[in-house]
C-alpha positions in Angstrom: -57.6 1.0 31.8 -58.0 3.7 30.0 -54.8 2.5 27.1 -57.2 -0.2 26.6 -60.4 1.6 26.1 -58.0 3.5 23.6 -57.0 0.4 21.7 -60.0 -0.8 21.2 -61.8 2.9 19.8 -58.4 3.0 17.9 -59.0 -1.4 17.1 -62.7 -0.5 16.0 -61.8 3.3 13.6 -59.2 1.2 11.6 -62.1 -2.4 11.7 -63.8 0.3 10.3 -62.4 1.7 7.6 -61.1 -1.6 6.2 -64.3 -2.6 5.8 -65.7 0.9 4.7 -67.6 -0.7 1.8 -69.9 -2.2 3.9 -71.2 1.1 5.8 -71.5 -0.8 8.4 -70.9 1.1 12.7 -68.4 -0.5 14.6 -70.4 -1.9 17.4 -72.0 -3.1 13.5 -68.5 -5.0 12.8 -67.7 -6.5 16.3 -72.1 -8.0 16.6 -71.4 -9.4 13.0 -67.8 -11.0 13.8 -69.0 -12.7 16.9 -71.7 -14.4 15.5 -69.8 -15.0 12.8 -67.7 -16.9 15.1 -69.8 -20.4 14.6 -73.0 -21.5 16.2 -76.3 -19.8 17.0 -75.8 -17.2 19.5 -78.8 -14.9 21.8 -79.4 -12.4 22.4 -78.4 -12.2 25.9 -75.0 -14.0 25.1 -74.0 -11.4 22.1 -75.2 -8.8 24.8 -71.5 -11.0 27.3 -69.6 -11.6 24.0 -69.6 -7.6 23.0 -69.7 -6.4 26.4 -73.4 -4.8 24.9 -76.7 -3.3 26.7 -79.7 -6.4 26.0 -81.6 -3.1 26.0 -78.7 -0.5 23.8 -78.6 -4.6 21.2 -82.8 -4.1 20.1 -81.8 -1.8 17.6 -78.7 -3.0 16.2 -79.8 -6.0 15.8 -83.7 -3.9 14.2 -80.7 -2.8 11.4 -79.0 -5.8 10.8 -82.1 -7.8 9.9 -83.2 -5.4 7.8 -79.8 -5.5 5.8 -80.6 -9.0 5.6 -77.3 -10.4 8.1 -79.7 -12.3 10.7 -82.6 -13.4 12.0 -84.6 -13.0 15.2 -86.1 -16.6 15.7 -88.1 -17.7 18.9 -85.4 -19.9 21.5 -87.4 -23.2 21.4 -85.6 -23.8 24.2 -87.1 -20.9 25.6 -89.5 -19.1 24.4 -89.0 -15.3 25.7 -85.8 -15.9 24.1 -84.3 -15.3 20.2 -81.3 -16.9 18.2 -79.9 -14.4 15.7 -78.2 -17.0 12.9 -77.2 -15.6 10.0 -78.2 -15.4 6.9 -75.8 -16.7 4.2 -74.9 -12.9 3.2 -74.7 -12.1 7.1 -72.2 -15.3 7.0 -70.4 -13.6 4.2 -70.0 -10.6 5.6 -69.3 -11.8 9.2 -66.4 -14.3 7.4 -65.8 -10.6 5.6 -65.7 -8.6 9.4 -63.3 -11.7 10.6 -61.0 -12.2 8.8 -60.3 -7.8 8.7 -60.7 -8.8 12.7 -57.5 -11.2 12.1 -55.4 -9.4 10.1 -55.9 -6.4 11.7 -54.1 -8.5 14.8 -52.0 -10.2 13.0 -50.5 -6.7 11.3 -50.8 -5.7 15.1 -48.5 -8.6 17.2 -46.3 -8.8 14.7 -43.9 -6.3 16.2 -44.1 -8.4 19.1 -41.5 -11.1 20.3 -42.7 -14.0 22.4 -42.8 -12.8 25.4 -43.8 -9.8 25.0 -46.5 -11.7 22.7 -47.0 -14.1 26.3 -47.4 -11.0 28.5 -49.9 -9.7 25.5 -52.1 -12.5 26.0 -51.7 -12.8 30.3 -52.8 -9.3 30.6 -55.3 -10.3 28.6 -57.1 -14.1 30.1 -56.2 -11.9 33.6 -58.5 -8.9 32.8 -61.1 -10.6 31.1 -61.2 -14.0 34.3 -61.4 -10.1 36.4 -63.9 -8.4 34.7 
């Protein structure tokens, strides 16, 4: 698990460097990439996807909202919850983040043959199911 933590740290550092002109933290990139995958998420859903406590997301969401990347709107089906739709600008930035993620993944996994790649996917799936 420590190796996975180190790989995550290196990945987020590489993404921050690739998107340095946006002046976003790794956590902000992670949130925008998850929000940009399609559909509008609630704070709870974003918390689950990013592995970040909802209370920790508050400040991050404040920063993204202040920069014009997203808005918080009450969920009409649960007025205690907020939905987090991206603005047009937020969608553009999220698309850049997703492209950077795909580029990094493609570059890293290009070094693996089919057997290693299948093993990688098996390990990632097992970890997601276990946690």
